[in-house]
Structures are given as structure tokens and as C-alpha cells.
N, C-alpha and C positions, 0 to 999 in steps of 0.2 A: 191865477193863483198856484202858490207854491206848494209842493207835495205835504208838506206839513200841514198847513190850513186847508188839503182837500177831505173832503168825506171818506171813514171809511168804507174802504172796498169789503164786498161780500166775502169775494170770493179771490185769491190767487193762486192759478194755475189748478193744481187739486185739490187745494186745499183751503176747509174753512176759514175765517177770521173772524178770530173771536174778541180781539181786544187790541189794545195798542200799546208798544214796549215803549217806544220812546222814539225821538228823533237823533241820527248824527251826523259827520259832517260826511258822508256815506251815504246816507238815503233812512227812510223810518222802517224802525222794525213794529212786526205788528205778530200779534201770539194767534198761531193758528192750528190746528189738525184736521186730519184728514176723515176721521169718524168721531160720534159722540165717544166713543168709548179707546181711542187711540191715544197715545200722548202729545200734550201739548209740544209744538214748535214753534222757532224764532223765525218767521217768515219776515227778510229785507228784499226788500224794492231799490235797487239801486240807483244815484244819481250818477252812477261812473261805469268806465263799459260801455262797447258801441254793440245795443241789440243784435245789431245784424250781424255780429260776428260770429260764427257758429264755432272757431275754434276758440274764442274766448269763453264761449258757454261750458263747453266742453275740457278746458283746464279745471272750470272752478267745479266739474261734476268730477275730476279724478283725484281733489282732494278728499272726497270721500272716503276716498283707502287712509288716509291717517287715522290715526288711535292712540290714543294719550289722554291719561286720566287729567290732565293741565292742559288740554285742547276741546272747544266745543265742537263734536262733529259737524262738516257738512254731511248732507242729507241728499241734497238736491241743487239743479239752479234749472233756471229756464228763463223765457222769456213772456210775459203777458202784457196783452196790452200796445205793446211797444216798446216795455218797460225791460230791463233783467232784475230778476229775485232769484234770490238765494237762499236754500233751508238750512237748518241745520238745529241742533239740540240743544232743546230752549235750556239755558245756564240760569238759575233762580240767583238775585243778585244784583247788587248796582257795581254802576260801573268806575275802575280807578278814579278816574274824571271829578265821577259823583261824589265820590265818597270822600278824595282829598277839599272837595269844594264844599262840603256840608261838616267832614268829622275834623277837616286840618290835616296836616302833612303825616306820614308814617315814619313810627321809629321804631329800635330794637327789633324785636323778633317777630314784629309787622312787616317794619320794611325787607328783614332778611326773607320772609316768602315768599314778597309779591316777587323780590330779583331771580332767586335761586326757580319760582314758579315759571317765569317769564322764561327763564333759560331754558328750563326744562321743555316746555312746548318748541320752541324754536331750536333745537337740538336735534327734535326728535321731526319737523318738518324740513330740517335741512338735509338730514339724514334720508330722507324719503326722495329728495330731488327737487320742494319747491324752497320757494321765499317767502315770507308774508310781505314784502313789499310796502307796510305800509303802519308798522305797532306803532299805538300811540294809545296816552289813558283812555280813551272814547273806548277801543276794543279787546282791555284785559276787565271780564269781570270779577269779583270779587265774592266768592260763596262760600260765608263763615268763614272756617280755618283754610280755604283753598282757592285757587282760582281758577276762572279760562279764557284761555285768549279765540279771541272771532276773527274774523274775517281773513282769511289765510285766502293769501293771492289775489284778493279784489284791486289791489293797486293800491296809487298813491290815495291819498286824504287829502281834499278841499281845502284849502285854508290852513293847514298842518303846518307850515315850512319850518315849525323850530324841532320838530320831530324825523326829517326827512335828513340823510348824509348829504353831505356837498354833493357828491358824485350823483346822483338823485336829481340835483337842484341843476347840477349842470348839465342834466340830459345824459350823462354818461352810461353805460353797459355799468349793471349794478346787481345785487344778488345777495349772497348771507354774508359777508362785509357791513352790506349798508341796513340789513335786520341789528346786527351787533351792535349800531351808531345808534340806532331808534330804542334800542333796548336799551343802553344808555340814559341816553334822553329823559326814555319814562320814568327809570328808578331816581333822576334826580329830582324830577316831577312828582314822586312821591312822597319825596325826601322835605322838598322844600314849597313843592305848590306850583313852581315856576319852571321852564323851560332853560339849559344850561345856556344857552345862545338868544332866548326871547322867542319873536317870530320875523326876523327880520331875515332876510334870505345873505345880506352882507355880512350879518353876524357869525352866521353858521360859518361861510365861507373863509371867513378870513378873523372872527375875532376868538378869544381867549373865553373855554366853558366855565361858566359858576354852578359851581357844584354844592355849595354850604358847608357845612360840616358830619358829610360824612364819614362812618365809623372804619378804619382800614380791617379787615384786608379791600370792603367794599373801595374803596376811594380809589387806589390804585388800581383797582380793574376798570371803574367807570371810566378815569381818564386815559386809560390806554387803549376802552373802545370808541372816546370821542374824538381820537386825532385824527388829521384832516385825510393821511395817507389811507388807504383800505389793508395794503398790506401789511401795515403798523396794526392793525385790530388785532386781538384776539378772536377764535374761535369761538362761539358758544360753550363746547366742551372745555374749551382749555379756562374760559371765564370761569367754571364750571367750580372745574377745579382746585383756581387759587381760592375761591371762595371757601371751599371746601378744605383749604388748609395746607393745597400741598404748592408751598412756595417753589418748587423746583417746574412746576409748569410753563412752556416756554410762551412769553411773550415777546416779540407778535408769533400768532401760533405758525405751524407748516403751509403754504400754500393748499388752496382747496382747489379741486380736478375740475375746468369748467368756467373758474372766478378768475377776470383780468385783475392783473394786478401792477401796477407801476415797479419798474425798474427801483432799487435802492438809488439816492444821489452819487454819486464820486465822494470816496472821503479822499480830501488833499494830503498829501505828505510824500516825505522823500523816498526815492526808488529804492527796494529793497537789493541790498548789495550783500556778494559770498563774505563770508570772515577772510580774515588774512589769512594768504600761505595756501586759500583751498580754493582746488579750479572743480566747478562741476564737472559731475561723473556721466558719460555716456555707456551706453554695451554696443561692443562689436556683434556680426554674428557670429561669431565664437563663444560667446561669453565674457569676451577679454575685455577688463574695463580699462580708460585709455583717459588722460585729462584732454577735453575739451578744446584741441587750438595749440596744438603739441605734439613734438613725437613723445614715446614713450619714457618713461623715465629707466637709464640703463639701471638691472640690478649684476649683481658680482656674482653671479651662479655659472649655469652651468649652457645655458642662452642669452646670445646676445641679440634682441629685437632692430629689427630695421626700423626707419619712421612706416608707419601706417599708410599705405595708398589712397590717393583721393577715391577710387571708385570702392574702396571696403577692402577686407579681407573676404581670402578668399581659400577652400579647402584644394590641397594636393601636393605633387614632390615640390620639392626644389628644380627642379628641371625633367628633363628628359630619361636621367639615366634614371639608377632602381633607387626606392625610396631606402630611407633607414631601415633597415630590418634588422630579425635576428645574426647577418651574417656580417654585419660590421656597419662604419659608417661609409654617409654616402662619398661617393669620392673626390676630390677637390677637383674645380673646372668643370662641375657638369648642372652648371646653371643654368636657367632655361634661356630662351632667344630673348632675346631686348637688352637696353643697356643697364648694365650692374654699376650699381650707389658704390662710391668708396668711403673710406673714413679711415683714422686714427685707428692705432693699436689698442686695443683694451688690455690693459695692464693688470694682473692679477694671478691666481691660480683657476687652472680650467682642469675640472678633471681630475685633479693632483698631480696636475704634468705642468711644464714648463711653459710659460708664454710663447708664441710664432710671433718672433718680430716680422714685417713689413706690412700689408696691405692687404686686409681682408673683405673678400667680398662678400658683400652683403644680400641677400636676397634679393629680385629682381623686384620692381612694381609689379604688384599686382598678385605676390606670393607668400605667404608667409610655412613656417615649417611644420609639417607635419602633424597631428596630435600628441603623437610619442617624440619628446623631446630627442634630435638626436646628439649625440656624444663627439665634441669636436676635440680632435686628436691631432697630434706632430701625422701628417702624411708614410705612406707605408715606405720602408726604407727600401 
């Protein structure tokens, strides 16, 4: 005998059962109370989740710390006669599924209130470290001008493929990004009376959504939330900002810590090239800039720099002789050990003197002039 045809239980856990609220894809909702003078609560016996898994019950109980005006607060959870149950605050009203079935699709302010109210609830859920895991029109309760979202963290609803994200259908890890997909699918149902992909898994995985005549900016946000790529969907807070008129809110949104996001596909294009005549610049350890792949350019100034050795530039005097100081220039021929590199004479004015004709010895490899530039001039007479 199916549970919906079973006789009403007298008690579930510590709660006396006084009536039946309804039956949904996740189980039967009863009206209960702890005592004659206590408030009524909704007691749902679940058809999902392992009754012998204490971790599942503990997770349901931990949701009790969530508090938001758009959430039907979870009060307790447990196991009764081998079946899981969850107790939440009783929300007077009809589900979104029932409302649309009886009154038709929502429009105007009513549609906007539902879209924003669900986003408000999901934002609170995500900020507390949870995910809804199965938002559908059946667990959105309309209470006059407001709404309450129920069944947080219970799990995937049986038979409601049209509201699951592709990563859920494929059995992959999922979280807040899947809730955003389910939110958009539920908004489309509220506006059209149908899920955007129907109820076939292949349509959700590969098809294009039918969103009807949604107004802007709701249409743009819903389409972004229905993309197959989780990383391209907005967060609930970003979607909220867009709906409230912030056109600069980023879509897709920054990633959420702990939620896996597939890497974006590589974009084909020509390799980046440097502008003509400009070479990349790298810094030496002395902070001197040089073009990569060639010697320093010649400057017609006091100091002529030789090529930078492969091992990099090192501080120190030119050789074992005294470094340039206040007594005068370093003496010729005092270069350090190692082969010296010879090059042509650089013609021009050097320290207001005449150019010295002949071969000029450049600093040996591994050495550069000291930080104070030496004054090259004619040898002492």
C-alpha cells in the first residue's frame, strides 16, 4: 500500500498528528503539535534518504539554525518506525505548483515577488553553508504576499527531472550553482506553467530552454542561470542585484569557495605579438633594464657598458685594484682575472675630453662597474 493511501498515524516522534496537509514527490506532510496549546507544525515523512544513516538525520537537524523570513524553519528531524521525518514551521498557504495549476501562471508584481523571494531564501541557505538540493514548485509555499521555501537539504525529488541541473542528472558533485539552475526553472514554471526543458533528461542536458515571454531584466538573468556550464551561472546574490537594477553586477559571478567549477574552454586566436620595434624588458639584480636577447644599447655618455654575462650582473670592483673613489679613476690594466673582451673604439666626447684611439678593454665577464660610475679619461702622463 502506498504511503499516500496509508491511514493517518496518531503520532510521529514526539508530535501528535491532527491532520494531513498534502502529498508531494518527497513524502507526505502531516499537521502536528506537541501539546494542545502548542503551535501547529508540519511533519513530513520522507520517501528519500537512508533511515539508517545518522549523518543524514544530523544534517537535517543542522538546518534548524537557518533563519530567514522566506524560509520555513526546520525544527527537528528523526526516524519513526523505520522512516525519516522532518519537522518544520507550518506555513499557511498553497504551493507554487498548486497555485499555478488552479489560478494559472503568474505575471507582473506577483511573478517578481516569487523570483526575488526564492533568491532571498537561497542566498540565506548558501551563506549558511548549505544547499537546497532540490528546489521545485512543490516546495515553494505562497502565503499571501510572501512565500516560504521548504525541504532544504532533503535531497533530489523523485520524478522532477525538469528542475534538476545537468550536473545533478549526470551524477556529478553539485551545490549552490545547481540551486541557481533550479531557481530559474521554477521561475519559468511560475510564468508559463511548464518547466523550461520539459521533464526529459536529454532535453535538460542538450536542449535549449523555452522561457516564454519573461520581462527584462528577469529574462536575461533566467537565461544566464539556465546555462549548462555551472561556472557561467550567476550566484543568487548577483542575480538579485541584476533584478534590482544593478546592470554592473558580474555574470558569470565569481566562484564560490568549495564548489567545483569546470575550466572555461580555450579561445582560439593568433598568438600575442609585441609591437614592432619594441623588445620585452627584464630587470637585472641591479635594477638595470635591458632588452631580452641582446646586449645593452650603446649610450654616448660617460660609461660604456659591455654585454651582460649569462650568469647575471654582480656587484664589485673591476679588478683587484682599488675601486673608483675620491682619489681618482681606476688605473688602466687593473682588470680582474679572466679573458677580456675587446671591441672597437666608441667615438665621441667622454667627460669633455678627446676620444682615446685604440682598443678599449671592457670589464671581464662576471663584473660590472661599481654603483658610482667611473670617469674614463686619458691615462696619467
